[in-house]
N, CA, C and O atoms as a DFTB+ gen file, in Angstrom:
756 C
 N C O
     1  1       7.913     -24.299      10.695
     2  2       7.230     -24.706      11.544
     3  2       7.636     -25.265      12.973
     4  3       8.633     -25.968      13.141
     5  1       7.042     -25.005      13.667
     6  2       7.514     -26.081      14.783
     7  2       7.048     -26.994      15.020
     8  3       5.881     -26.732      14.729
     9  1       7.055     -28.302      15.475
    10  2       6.536     -29.329      15.045
    11  2       5.338     -29.343      16.227
    12  3       4.262     -29.896      16.000
    13  1       5.602     -28.732      17.413
    14  2       4.482     -28.740      17.910
    15  2       3.123     -27.731      17.075
    16  3       1.936     -28.053      17.129
    17  1       3.611     -26.602      16.404
    18  2       2.467     -26.288      16.091
    19  2       1.884     -26.712      14.918
    20  3       0.727     -26.364      14.681
    21  1       2.681     -27.623      13.902
    22  2       2.056     -28.430      13.223
    23  2       0.822     -29.393      13.222
    24  3      -0.194     -29.502      12.536
    25  1       1.387     -30.072      14.345
    26  2       0.396     -30.901      15.100
    27  2      -0.680     -30.543      15.502
    28  3      -1.639     -31.310      15.586
    29  1      -0.720     -28.999      15.906
    30  2      -1.887     -28.149      16.340
    31  2      -2.773     -27.600      15.641
    32  3      -3.953     -27.343      15.878
    33  1      -1.921     -27.383      14.475
    34  2      -2.572     -26.522      13.062
    35  2      -3.309     -27.301      12.436
    36  3      -4.390     -27.015      11.922
    37  1      -2.621     -28.626      12.441
    38  2      -3.443     -30.062      11.572
    39  2      -4.972     -30.029      11.873
    40  3      -5.975     -29.954      11.164
    41  1      -4.578     -30.174      14.157
    42  2      -6.055     -30.590      14.360
    43  2      -6.816     -29.570      14.415
    44  3      -8.008     -29.853      14.531
    45  1      -6.421     -27.876      14.351
    46  2      -7.351     -26.921      14.471
    47  2      -8.038     -27.065      13.269
    48  3      -9.268     -27.017      13.252
    49  1      -7.273     -27.263      12.101
    50  2      -7.633     -27.442      10.536
    51  2      -8.932     -28.237      10.423
    52  3      -9.855     -28.023       9.637
    53  1      -8.830     -29.268      11.422
    54  2      -9.602     -30.706      11.226
    55  2     -10.999     -30.084      11.842
    56  3     -12.153     -30.420      11.576
    57  1     -10.444     -28.891      12.913
    58  2     -12.336     -28.459      13.500
    59  2     -11.961     -28.765      14.860
    60  3     -12.868     -29.319      15.480
    61  1     -10.770     -28.547      15.590
    62  2     -10.797     -29.232      17.012
    63  2     -10.033     -27.623      17.788
    64  3      -8.945     -27.050      17.853
    65  1     -11.378     -27.467      18.229
    66  2     -11.168     -26.296      19.306
    67  2      -9.932     -26.029      20.259
    68  3      -9.195     -25.069      20.484
    69  1     -10.081     -27.631      20.815
    70  2      -9.166     -27.630      22.015
    71  2      -7.310     -27.180      21.265
    72  3      -6.431     -26.515      21.815
    73  1      -7.288     -27.767      20.067
    74  2      -5.992     -27.536      19.537
    75  2      -5.896     -25.999      19.634
    76  3      -4.894     -25.678      20.273
    77  1      -6.647     -24.915      19.187
    78  2      -6.429     -23.894      18.715
    79  2      -6.882     -22.980      19.769
    80  3      -6.620     -21.781      19.668
    81  1      -7.525     -23.429      20.752
    82  2      -6.833     -23.039      22.402
    83  2      -5.540     -22.924      22.246
    84  3      -4.963     -21.866      21.994
    85  1      -4.739     -24.592      22.463
    86  2      -3.331     -24.368      22.921
    87  2      -2.370     -23.392      22.048
    88  3      -1.486     -22.688      22.537
    89  1      -2.722     -23.479      20.579
    90  2      -2.406     -22.319      19.700
    91  2      -2.390     -20.759      20.413
    92  3      -1.400     -20.027      20.417
    93  1      -3.370     -20.515      20.857
    94  2      -3.720     -19.174      21.535
    95  2      -2.949     -18.904      22.789
    96  3      -2.650     -17.783      23.203
    97  1      -2.666     -20.025      23.337
    98  2      -1.712     -19.979      24.545
    99  2      -0.352     -19.760      24.146
   100  3       0.459     -18.937      24.571
   101  1      -0.235     -20.683      23.211
   102  2       1.162     -20.419      22.738
   103  2       1.561     -19.140      22.756
   104  3       2.245     -18.663      23.661
   105  1       1.008     -18.287      21.391
   106  2       1.292     -17.384      21.157
   107  2       0.566     -15.869      21.581
   108  3       1.215     -14.886      21.225
   109  1      -0.384     -15.676      22.118
   110  2      -1.161     -14.821      23.272
   111  2      -0.288     -13.863      23.463
   112  3      -0.750     -12.775      23.117
   113  1       0.983     -13.803      23.947
   114  2       1.920     -13.211      24.788
   115  2       2.738     -12.219      23.521
   116  3       3.254     -11.103      23.587
   117  1       2.619     -12.944      22.675
   118  2       3.208     -12.292      21.664
   119  2       2.491     -11.513      20.629
   120  3       2.907     -10.467      20.131
   121  1       1.599     -11.993      20.402
   122  2       0.493     -11.001      19.355
   123  2       0.474     -10.241      20.617
   124  3       1.448      -9.491      20.554
   125  1      -0.090     -10.076      21.631
   126  2      -0.414      -8.723      22.404
   127  2       0.886      -7.799      22.208
   128  3       0.769      -6.599      21.957
   129  1       2.306      -8.519      22.357
   130  2       2.930      -7.312      22.539
   131  2       3.467      -6.567      21.420
   132  3       4.151      -5.545      21.456
   133  1       2.880      -7.515      19.980
   134  2       3.464      -6.900      18.607
   135  2       2.043      -5.468      18.435
   136  3       2.153      -4.346      17.941
   137  1       0.744      -6.190      19.114
   138  2      -0.334      -4.979      18.561
   139  2      -0.113      -3.730      19.822
   140  3      -0.313      -2.531      19.630
   141  1       0.374      -4.391      21.213
   142  2       0.619      -3.191      22.233
   143  2       1.655      -2.253      21.688
   144  3       1.454      -1.047      21.830
   145  1       2.684      -2.647      21.111
   146  2       3.875      -1.815      20.574
   147  2       3.333      -1.056      19.167
   148  3       4.084      -0.239      18.633
   149  1       2.067      -1.333      18.607
   150  2       1.534      -0.409      17.441
   151  2       0.968       0.367      18.363
   152  3       1.439       1.486      18.569
   153  1      -0.470      -0.238      19.286
   154  2      -1.038       0.980      19.817
   155  2      -1.166       1.755      21.023
   156  3      -2.033       2.597      21.253
   157  1      -0.136       1.361      21.838
   158  2       0.331       1.917      23.092
   159  2      -0.745       1.876      24.198
   160  3      -0.522       2.512      25.228
   161  1      -1.858       1.201      24.072
   162  2      -3.021       1.308      24.774
   163  2      -3.478      -0.385      25.084
   164  3      -3.957      -1.233      24.331
   165  1      -3.058      -0.435      26.670
   166  2      -3.661      -1.796      26.751
   167  2      -4.696      -2.626      26.684
   168  3      -4.681      -3.856      26.647
   169  1      -5.852      -1.683      26.667
   170  2      -6.952      -1.864      26.374
   171  2      -7.295      -2.178      25.264
   172  3      -7.871      -3.240      25.027
   173  1      -7.004      -1.322      24.405
   174  2      -7.244      -1.800      22.779
   175  2      -6.309      -2.824      22.387
   176  3      -6.710      -3.491      21.433
   177  1      -5.108      -3.163      22.874
   178  2      -4.189      -3.919      22.703
   179  2      -4.769      -5.264      23.054
   180  3      -4.795      -6.109      22.159
   181  1      -5.302      -5.610      24.415
   182  2      -6.333      -6.527      24.513
   183  2      -7.175      -7.003      23.442
   184  3      -7.075      -8.113      22.921
   185  1      -8.076      -6.033      23.117
   186  2      -9.229      -6.224      21.993
   187  2      -8.533      -6.452      20.802
   188  3      -8.832      -7.356      20.022
   189  1      -7.989      -5.984      20.702
   190  2      -7.451      -6.331      19.116
   191  2      -6.320      -7.834      19.039
   192  3      -6.122      -8.543      18.052
   193  1      -5.837      -7.948      20.159
   194  2      -5.420      -9.367      20.112
   195  2      -6.231     -10.318      19.773
   196  3      -6.034     -11.169      18.906
   197  1      -7.294     -10.171      20.553
   198  2      -8.694     -11.335      21.069
   199  2      -9.170     -11.096      19.366
   200  3      -9.308     -12.168      18.777
   201  1      -9.377     -10.117      18.698
   202  2     -10.021      -9.779      17.588
   203  2      -8.642     -10.487      16.258
   204  3      -8.792     -10.854      15.093
   205  1      -7.774     -10.441      16.875
   206  2      -6.718     -11.071      15.651
   207  2      -6.973     -12.624      15.595
   208  3      -7.298     -13.284      14.608
   209  1      -6.735     -13.082      16.964
   210  2      -7.098     -14.638      16.820
   211  2      -8.194     -15.425      16.532
   212  3      -8.226     -16.621      16.240
   213  1      -9.523     -14.240      16.704
   214  2     -10.949     -14.766      16.232
   215  2     -10.172     -15.026      14.441
   216  3      -9.984     -16.159      13.998
   217  1      -9.797     -13.643      13.586
   218  2      -9.904     -13.544      12.091
   219  2      -8.822     -15.043      11.863
   220  3      -9.116     -15.902      11.031
   221  1      -7.740     -15.128      12.632
   222  2      -7.161     -16.337      12.281
   223  2      -7.886     -17.855      12.815
   224  3      -7.369     -18.867      12.344
   225  1      -8.556     -17.960      13.365
   226  2      -9.541     -18.911      13.397
   227  2     -10.451     -19.201      12.365
   228  3     -10.781     -20.318      11.968
   229  1     -10.887     -17.937      11.903
   230  2     -12.046     -17.897      10.874
   231  2     -11.286     -18.302       9.397
   232  3     -11.969     -18.572       8.410
   233  1      -9.774     -18.312       9.362
   234  2      -8.946     -17.871       8.212
   235  2      -8.271     -19.107       8.708
   236  3      -7.152     -18.986       8.208
   237  1      -8.268     -20.195       9.370
   238  2      -7.273     -21.414       9.517
   239  2      -6.811     -21.937       8.192
   240  3      -5.673     -22.102       7.751
   241  1      -8.230     -22.198       7.569
   242  2      -8.087     -23.295       6.106
   243  2      -7.158     -22.911       5.382
   244  3      -6.392     -23.572       4.681
   245  1      -7.237     -21.646       5.584
   246  2      -6.445     -21.104       4.521
   247  2      -5.047     -20.609       4.622
   248  3      -4.429     -19.776       3.959
   249  1      -4.723     -21.347       5.629
   250  2      -2.910     -21.475       6.269
   251  2      -1.830     -22.607       5.092
   252  3      -1.829     -23.822       4.894
   253  1      -1.231     -21.760       4.678
   254  2       0.162     -22.919       3.885
   255  2       0.989     -23.439       4.881
   256  3       1.766     -22.623       5.376
   257  1       1.024     -24.470       5.264
   258  2       1.661     -25.021       6.622
   259  2       3.348     -25.358       5.703
   260  3       4.256     -25.960       6.276
   261  1       3.437     -25.005       4.716
   262  2       4.782     -24.625       4.033
   263  2       5.401     -23.757       5.156
   264  3       6.463     -24.073       5.693
   265  1       4.690     -22.644       5.492
   266  2       5.149     -21.791       6.148
   267  2       4.977     -21.599       7.556
   268  3       4.018     -22.164       8.080
   269  1       5.903     -20.751       8.408
   270  2       5.624     -20.884       9.841
   271  2       4.157     -20.437      10.579
   272  3       3.518     -19.413      10.335
   273  1       3.925     -21.156      11.234
   274  2       2.547     -20.740      11.769
   275  2       2.427     -19.183      12.692
   276  3       1.350     -18.693      13.031
   277  1       3.281     -18.802      12.877
   278  2       3.902     -17.578      14.062
   279  2       3.774     -16.315      12.801
   280  3       3.164     -15.273      13.042
   281  1       4.328     -16.533      11.668
   282  2       4.684     -15.470      10.522
   283  2       3.306     -15.480      10.068
   284  3       2.845     -14.393       9.720
   285  1       2.559     -16.511      10.006
   286  2       0.705     -16.054       9.598
   287  2       0.114     -14.850      10.495
   288  3      -0.633     -13.902      10.255
   289  1       0.970     -15.447      11.941
   290  2      -0.597     -15.152      12.475
   291  2      -0.095     -13.553      13.563
   292  3      -0.866     -12.947      14.307
   293  1       1.421     -13.215      13.308
   294  2       1.823     -12.046      13.350
   295  2       1.373     -11.246      12.221
   296  3       0.882     -10.191      12.621
   297  1       1.363     -11.360      11.024
   298  2       0.814     -10.808       9.626
   299  2      -0.812     -10.459      10.100
   300  3      -1.209      -9.315      10.322
   301  1      -1.409     -11.333      10.174
   302  2      -2.852     -11.236      10.691
   303  2      -2.885      -9.978      11.531
   304  3      -3.434      -8.951      11.132
   305  1      -2.193     -10.101      12.883
   306  2      -2.410      -9.186      13.591
   307  2      -1.668      -7.860      13.156
   308  3      -2.423      -6.891      13.070
   309  1      -0.779      -7.704      12.962
   310  2      -0.241      -6.546      11.917
   311  2      -1.655      -5.868      11.490
   312  3      -2.459      -5.055      11.947
   313  1      -1.483      -6.680      10.352
   314  2      -2.880      -6.157       9.234
   315  2      -4.120      -5.442      10.008
   316  3      -4.583      -4.340       9.709
   317  1      -4.620      -6.389      11.189
   318  2      -5.541      -5.916      12.211
   319  2      -5.395      -4.213      12.246
   320  3      -6.064      -3.278      11.808
   321  1      -4.125      -4.360      13.028
   322  2      -4.190      -2.986      13.636
   323  2      -3.801      -1.701      12.815
   324  3      -3.942      -0.522      13.139
   325  1      -3.234      -2.282      11.576
   326  2      -3.557      -1.175      10.323
   327  2      -4.756      -0.977      10.028
   328  3      -5.230       0.155       9.923
   329  1      -5.456      -2.127       9.839
   330  2      -7.167      -1.621       9.860
   331  2      -7.747      -0.508      10.696
   332  3      -8.335       0.490      10.282
   333  1      -7.398      -0.954      12.341
   334  2      -7.532      -0.363      13.269
   335  2      -7.344       0.909      12.942
   336  3      -8.297       1.688      12.967
   337  1      -6.076       1.317      12.581
   338  2      -5.341       2.696      12.239
   339  2      -6.572       3.629      11.306
   340  3      -7.003       4.752      11.567
   341  1      -6.944       2.700      10.135
   342  2      -7.383       3.366       8.777
   343  2      -8.953       3.665       9.070
   344  3      -9.540       4.493       8.374
   345  1      -9.690       2.900      10.225
   346  2     -11.135       2.793      10.398
   347  2     -11.247       4.316      11.304
   348  3     -12.209       5.070      11.163
   349  1      -9.932       4.645      12.371
   350  2     -10.237       5.727      13.252
   351  2     -10.039       6.597      12.570
   352  3      -9.282       6.720      11.607
   353  1     -11.100       7.625      13.303
   354  2     -11.426       8.901      12.166
   355  2     -10.560      10.175      13.563
   356  3     -10.920      10.383      14.721
   357  1      -9.750      10.586      13.026
   358  2      -9.037      11.550      13.436
   359  2      -9.215      13.071      13.025
   360  3      -9.256      13.398      11.840
   361  1      -9.286      13.694      13.732
   362  2      -9.112      14.810      13.379
   363  2      -7.846      15.673      12.948
   364  3      -6.803      15.900      13.562
   365  1      -8.293      16.093      11.652
   366  2      -6.722      16.946      11.045
   367  2      -6.907      18.335      11.038
   368  3      -8.067      18.741      10.966
   369  1      -6.153      18.996      11.089
   370  2      -5.895      20.316      10.757
   371  2      -4.703      20.683       9.628
   372  3      -3.652      20.069       9.445
   373  1      -5.126      21.707       9.028
   374  2      -4.219      22.310       7.756
   375  2      -3.171      22.927       8.499
   376  3      -3.447      23.512       9.546
   377  1      -1.628      22.844       7.942
   378  2      -0.531      23.116       8.788
   379  2      -0.396      24.731       8.311
   380  3       0.174      25.631       8.927
   381  1      -1.001      24.799       7.202
   382  2      -1.396      26.295       6.804
   383  2      -2.026      27.318       7.996
   384  3      -1.557      28.219       8.691
   385  1      -3.244      26.726       7.857
   386  2      -4.196      27.320       8.612
   387  2      -4.001      27.735      10.190
   388  3      -3.657      26.945      11.069
   389  1      -4.253      28.956      10.352
   390  2      -4.335      29.483      11.711
   391  2      -5.315      28.677      12.274
   392  3      -6.338      28.374      11.660
   393  1      -4.968      28.167      13.849
   394  2      -5.966      27.686      14.198
   395  2      -6.462      28.667      15.348
   396  3      -5.796      29.533      15.916
   397  1      -7.981      28.272      15.582
   398  2      -8.807      29.622      16.463
   399  2      -9.186      28.758      18.095
   400  3      -9.834      27.741      18.344
   401  1      -8.464      29.694      18.929
   402  2      -8.642      29.048      20.493
   403  2      -9.997      30.249      20.666
   404  3     -10.443      30.961      19.766
   405  1     -10.447      30.195      22.100
   406  2     -11.527      31.043      22.789
   407  2     -10.820      32.684      22.151
   408  3     -11.270      33.458      21.306
   409  1     -10.070      32.719      22.649
   410  2      -9.643      34.226      22.457
   411  2      -8.354      34.455      21.420
   412  3      -8.131      35.563      20.932
   413  1      -7.737      33.576      21.209
   414  2      -6.659      33.714      20.770
   415  2      -6.437      32.775      19.263
   416  3      -7.085      31.738      19.119
   417  1      -5.729      33.121      18.477
   418  2      -5.298      32.569      17.173
   419  2      -3.588      31.886      17.694
   420  3      -2.847      32.310      18.580
   421  1      -3.429      30.936      16.930
   422  2      -2.277      30.428      16.575
   423  2      -1.667      29.835      15.310
   424  3      -2.131      28.835      14.761
   425  1      -0.642      30.483      14.894
   426  2      -0.306      30.218      13.751
   427  2       1.161      29.655      13.687
   428  3       2.155      30.291      14.038
   429  1       1.155      28.190      13.119
   430  2       2.541      27.475      13.125
   431  2       3.579      27.784      12.337
   432  3       3.450      28.392      11.275
   433  1       4.821      27.333      12.872
   434  2       6.122      27.497      12.191
   435  2       6.367      26.522      12.330
   436  3       6.079      25.800      13.284
   437  1       7.362      26.122      10.762
   438  2       7.712      24.798      10.763
   439  2       9.158      24.621       9.933
   440  3       9.400      24.966       8.777
   441  1       9.936      24.045      10.790
   442  2      11.346      23.900      10.233
   443  2      11.621      23.517       8.830
   444  3      10.834      22.780       8.237
   445  1      12.852      24.042       8.180
   446  2      12.590      23.758       6.796
   447  2      13.673      22.479       6.775
   448  3      14.824      22.747       7.120
   449  1      13.425      21.385       6.468
   450  2      14.379      19.920       6.517
   451  2      15.314      20.007       4.862
   452  3      16.232      19.256       4.532
   453  1      14.781      21.047       4.117
   454  2      15.284      20.972       2.461
   455  2      16.912      20.679       2.706
   456  3      17.363      21.242       3.703
   457  1      17.686      20.016       2.068
   458  2      18.692      20.008       2.230
   459  2      19.512      21.667       1.629
   460  3      18.881      22.314       0.793
   461  1      20.419      22.029       1.959
   462  2      21.128      23.416       2.225
   463  2      22.444      23.187       1.902
   464  3      23.149      22.260       2.300
   465  1      22.923      24.663       0.677
   466  2      24.473      24.112       0.795
   467  2      25.560      23.879       1.746
   468  3      26.575      23.206       1.568
   469  1      25.038      24.829       3.247
   470  2      25.811      24.814       4.109
   471  2      26.010      23.532       4.443
   472  3      27.071      22.944       4.235
   473  1      24.710      22.877       5.135
   474  2      24.539      21.557       5.336
   475  2      25.970      20.564       4.687
   476  3      26.941      19.966       5.151
   477  1      25.288      20.887       3.183
   478  2      26.291      20.124       2.217
   479  2      27.683      20.079       2.249
   480  3      28.425      19.122       2.029
   481  1      28.016      21.526       2.626
   482  2      29.638      21.614       2.575
   483  2      29.631      21.469       4.294
   484  3      30.321      20.450       4.330
   485  1      29.497      21.607       4.966
   486  2      29.900      20.790       6.708
   487  2      29.958      19.479       6.431
   488  3      30.802      18.922       7.133
   489  1      29.290      18.620       5.541
   490  2      29.547      17.160       5.581
   491  2      30.428      16.865       5.142
   492  3      31.066      15.980       5.712
   493  1      31.060      17.573       3.608
   494  2      32.381      17.586       2.892
   495  2      33.500      17.924       3.581
   496  3      34.474      17.179       3.476
   497  1      33.585      19.197       4.478
   498  2      34.447      19.249       5.380
   499  2      34.738      18.288       6.256
   500  3      35.932      18.028       6.408
   501  1      33.678      17.497       7.075
   502  2      33.916      16.725       7.898
   503  2      34.660      15.555       7.588
   504  3      35.540      14.999       8.243
   505  1      33.971      15.159       6.050
   506  2      34.410      13.431       5.438
   507  2      35.994      13.851       5.017
   508  3      36.945      13.076       4.917
   509  1      35.990      15.075       4.835
   510  2      37.669      15.081       4.365
   511  2      38.342      15.479       5.815
   512  3      39.568      15.564       5.755
   513  1      37.902      15.677       6.800
   514  2      38.545      15.444       8.527
   515  2      38.975      14.117       8.416
   516  3      40.101      13.667       8.203
   517  1      38.067      13.649       8.567
   518  2      38.332      12.282       8.892
   519  2      38.986      11.145       8.291
   520  3      39.425      10.131       8.834
   521  1      38.970      11.626       6.578
   522  2      39.929      11.076       5.803
   523  2      41.564      11.659       5.966
   524  3      42.608      11.063       5.701
   525  1      41.380      12.939       6.461
   526  2      42.999      13.284       6.747
   527  2      43.425      12.334       8.405
   528  3      44.527      11.851       8.663
   529  1      42.031      12.290       9.413
   530  2      42.715      11.723      10.427
   531  2      43.014      10.047      10.115
   532  3      44.017       9.516      10.594
   533  1      42.426       9.581       9.601
   534  2      42.815       7.924       8.940
   535  2      44.041       7.943       7.895
   536  3      44.617       6.929       7.502
   537  1      44.362       9.333       7.487
   538  2      45.763       8.981       6.695
   539  2      46.864       9.347       7.483
   540  3      47.925       9.628       6.924
   541  1      46.740       9.390       8.932
   542  2      47.750       9.950       9.630
   543  2      47.647       8.339      10.970
   544  3      48.255       8.274      12.039
   545  1      46.817       7.414      10.459
   546  2      47.011       6.475      11.223
   547  2      48.309       5.568      10.282
   548  3      48.603       5.814       9.112
   549  1      48.931       4.520      11.135
   550  2      49.705       3.560      11.236
   551  2      49.215       3.210       9.888
   552  3      48.118       3.631       9.521
   553  1      50.105       2.307       8.959
   554  2      49.386       2.095       7.749
   555  2      48.798       0.756       7.736
   556  3      47.877       0.491       6.963
   557  1      49.276      -0.096       8.545
   558  2      48.131      -1.453       8.927
   559  2      46.654      -1.242       9.337
   560  3      45.640      -1.790       8.904
   561  1      46.818      -0.263      10.326
   562  2      45.162       0.318      10.415
   563  2      44.482       1.305       9.618
   564  3      43.270       1.269       9.408
   565  1      45.264       2.189       9.172
   566  2      44.728       2.602       7.893
   567  2      44.322       1.956       6.641
   568  3      43.471       2.242       5.797
   569  1      45.112       1.073       6.751
   570  2      44.672      -0.101       5.154
   571  2      43.275      -0.763       5.559
   572  3      42.360      -0.738       4.736
   573  1      43.046      -1.506       7.133
   574  2      42.491      -2.101       7.761
   575  2      40.934      -1.364       7.620
   576  3      39.911      -1.883       7.171
   577  1      41.144       0.192       8.227
   578  2      40.022       0.914       8.300
   579  2      39.195       1.362       7.052
   580  3      37.974       1.491       6.962
   581  1      40.243       1.584       6.038
   582  2      39.620       2.054       4.544
   583  2      39.262       0.480       4.070
   584  3      38.418       0.517       3.174
   585  1      39.548      -0.503       4.316
   586  2      38.826      -2.058       3.553
   587  2      37.647      -1.865       4.086
   588  3      36.700      -1.816       3.301
   589  1      37.354      -1.687       5.705
   590  2      36.010      -2.095       6.266
   591  2      35.217      -0.970       5.629
   592  3      34.240      -1.299       4.957
   593  1      35.510       0.302       5.754
   594  2      34.817       1.522       5.545
   595  2      34.306       2.179       4.316
   596  3      33.171       2.574       4.049
   597  1      35.385       2.205       3.641
   598  2      35.370       3.078       2.517
   599  2      35.250       2.063       1.353
   600  3      34.708       2.474       0.328
   601  1      35.671       0.849       1.391
   602  2      35.383      -0.296       0.528
   603  2      34.381      -1.532       0.667
   604  3      34.140      -2.418      -0.154
   605  1      33.821      -1.309       2.072
   606  2      32.634      -1.683       2.749
   607  2      32.731      -3.658       2.218
   608  3      32.021      -4.426       1.568
   609  1      34.130      -3.746       3.023
   610  2      34.641      -5.482       2.857
   611  2      34.316      -5.865       4.471
   612  3      34.538      -5.273       5.527
   613  1      33.749      -7.010       4.169
   614  2      33.379      -7.734       5.638
   615  2      35.125      -8.042       6.515
   616  3      36.192      -7.856       5.929
   617  1      35.037      -8.411       7.623
   618  2      36.038      -8.936       8.010
   619  2      36.499     -10.309       7.840
   620  3      37.539     -10.562       8.448
   621  1      35.981     -11.259       7.165
   622  2      36.670     -12.112       6.310
   623  2      37.281     -11.998       5.036
   624  3      38.158     -12.753       4.617
   625  1      36.840     -11.125       4.489
   626  2      37.346     -10.473       3.087
   627  2      38.623      -9.966       3.456
   628  3      39.715     -10.455       3.166
   629  1      38.313      -8.603       4.339
   630  2      39.862      -8.563       4.982
   631  2      40.796      -9.433       5.219
   632  3      41.626      -9.605       4.326
   633  1      40.903     -10.155       6.384
   634  2      41.730     -11.021       6.503
   635  2      41.849     -11.669       5.490
   636  3      43.062     -11.868       5.570
   637  1      41.443     -12.340       4.262
   638  2      41.370     -12.621       2.824
   639  2      42.773     -11.730       2.129
   640  3      43.847     -12.103       1.658
   641  1      42.274     -10.679       2.297
   642  2      43.133      -9.668       1.602
   643  2      44.700      -9.259       2.180
   644  3      45.807      -9.080       1.671
   645  1      44.197      -9.228       3.344
   646  2      45.758      -9.037       4.171
   647  2      46.151     -10.246       3.985
   648  3      47.225     -10.189       3.386
   649  1      45.834     -11.364       4.192
   650  2      46.470     -12.640       4.671
   651  2      46.650     -12.680       5.860
   652  3      47.647     -13.326       6.181
   653  1      45.997     -12.180       6.781
   654  2      46.189     -12.340       8.385
   655  2      44.845     -12.810       9.191
   656  3      43.699     -12.821       8.741
   657  1      45.145     -13.076      10.093
   658  2      43.969     -13.960      11.298
   659  2      42.709     -12.981      11.234
   660  3      42.908     -11.880      10.720
   661  1      41.500     -13.262      11.684
   662  2      40.482     -12.638      11.644
   663  2      40.300     -12.178      13.063
   664  3      39.456     -11.308      13.280
   665  1      40.956     -12.640      13.976
   666  2      41.128     -11.843      15.022
   667  2      41.799     -10.748      15.177
   668  3      41.541      -9.890      16.021
   669  1      43.114     -10.697      14.001
   670  2      44.130      -9.614      13.997
   671  2      43.068      -8.505      13.042
   672  3      43.331      -7.337      13.328
   673  1      42.084      -8.619      12.116
   674  2      41.603      -7.749      11.534
   675  2      40.748      -6.949      12.167
   676  3      40.473      -5.807      11.799
   677  1      40.168      -7.675      13.415
   678  2      38.961      -6.998      14.348
   679  2      40.042      -6.671      15.154
   680  3      39.505      -5.807      15.847
   681  1      41.294      -6.753      15.597
   682  2      41.512      -5.814      16.807
   683  2      42.080      -4.533      16.028
   684  3      41.819      -3.403      16.439
   685  1      42.936      -4.767      14.788
   686  2      43.319      -3.568      14.014
   687  2      42.008      -2.559      13.679
   688  3      42.146      -1.348      13.850
   689  1      40.933      -3.025      13.273
   690  2      39.707      -2.173      13.108
   691  2      39.373      -1.555      14.333
   692  3      39.189      -0.337      14.332
   693  1      39.255      -2.273      15.493
   694  2      39.094      -1.610      16.542
   695  2      39.904      -0.690      17.453
   696  3      39.458      -0.050      18.405
   697  1      41.004      -0.719      17.069
   698  2      41.990       0.412      17.302
   699  2      42.128       1.339      16.568
   700  3      42.325       2.480      16.986
   701  1      42.045       1.005      15.232
   702  2      41.866       2.262      14.226
   703  2      40.885       3.199      14.789
   704  3      41.225       4.381      14.843
   705  1      39.781       2.879      15.196
   706  2      38.370       3.670      15.692
   707  2      38.741       4.247      16.617
   708  3      38.570       5.466      16.577
   709  1      39.345       3.711      17.740
   710  2      39.729       4.121      19.020
   711  2      40.605       5.390      18.573
   712  3      40.231       6.555      18.703
   713  1      42.037       4.912      17.934
   714  2      42.598       6.324      17.614
   715  2      41.970       7.864      16.945
   716  3      42.208       9.049      17.178
   717  1      41.012       7.092      15.961
   718  2      40.241       7.897      15.381
   719  2      39.398       8.723      16.455
   720  3      39.647       9.928      16.400
   721  1      38.584       8.407      17.290
   722  2      37.782       9.148      18.098
   723  2      38.820      10.142      18.787
   724  3      38.557      11.339      18.895
   725  1      39.998       9.595      19.241
   726  2      40.746      10.449      20.106
   727  2      41.119      11.512      19.546
   728  3      41.080      12.559      20.191
   729  1      41.726      11.494      17.752
   730  2      42.366      12.493      16.857
   731  2      41.214      13.421      16.815
   732  3      41.428      14.629      16.910
   733  1      39.726      12.856      16.648
   734  2      38.930      13.833      16.278
   735  2      37.914      14.013      17.221
   736  3      36.852      14.437      16.764
   737  1      37.991      13.739      18.754
   738  2      37.190      14.357      19.239
   739  2      36.763      15.613      19.739
   740  3      35.714      15.710      20.376
   741  1      37.521      16.611      19.491
   742  2      37.948      17.925      19.949
   743  2      37.159      18.605      18.522
   744  3      36.379      19.554      18.615
   745  1      37.416      18.123      17.571
   746  2      37.081      18.669      15.986
   747  2      35.628      18.664      15.669
   748  3      34.913      19.617      15.356
   749  1      35.134      16.583      15.901
   750  2      33.857      16.732      15.432
   751  2      32.639      16.241      16.567
   752  3      31.432      16.059      16.401
   753  1      33.500      16.113      17.774
   754  2      32.101      15.886      18.396
   755  2      32.178      16.669      20.033
   756  3      31.195      16.649      20.774
């Protein structure tokens, strides 16, 4: 927790409205932005922000000072938005049911997103093309790119394995990726 926050929180817990007002000033923009990203409506975001601060004020004594006040406050704001969405009554329609309008009916067709054999086959074929392109790289680039992507090694681990500087590892992987882009651009992209 920030030092400014801990003093303000302590005073707010003791009943200082002025200290809580200072906390509101510190965090009002951040809370508003979190809520606005969720509700996408400025007026609702302002109302929900104000309500979130009221909830936090009413619960300030339950705040555990081992944690950051901002995290606690943002969690209250997020949960308040979730409650808001739950309370909203949205009219829903069955995906199977035909929707009737004045003089017309609309039946919806939906794409099938189930895995299909042809997609799996294409993925296997694409992976083999990439492996083939990697095999055509000079050995130092091939080794670096395989350690990074196939073996999922960090840059530091690769530097240690190959006994080369970290900058050299980064350069080799960058160059390998560039060579792969050139060799695969007409095939895959």
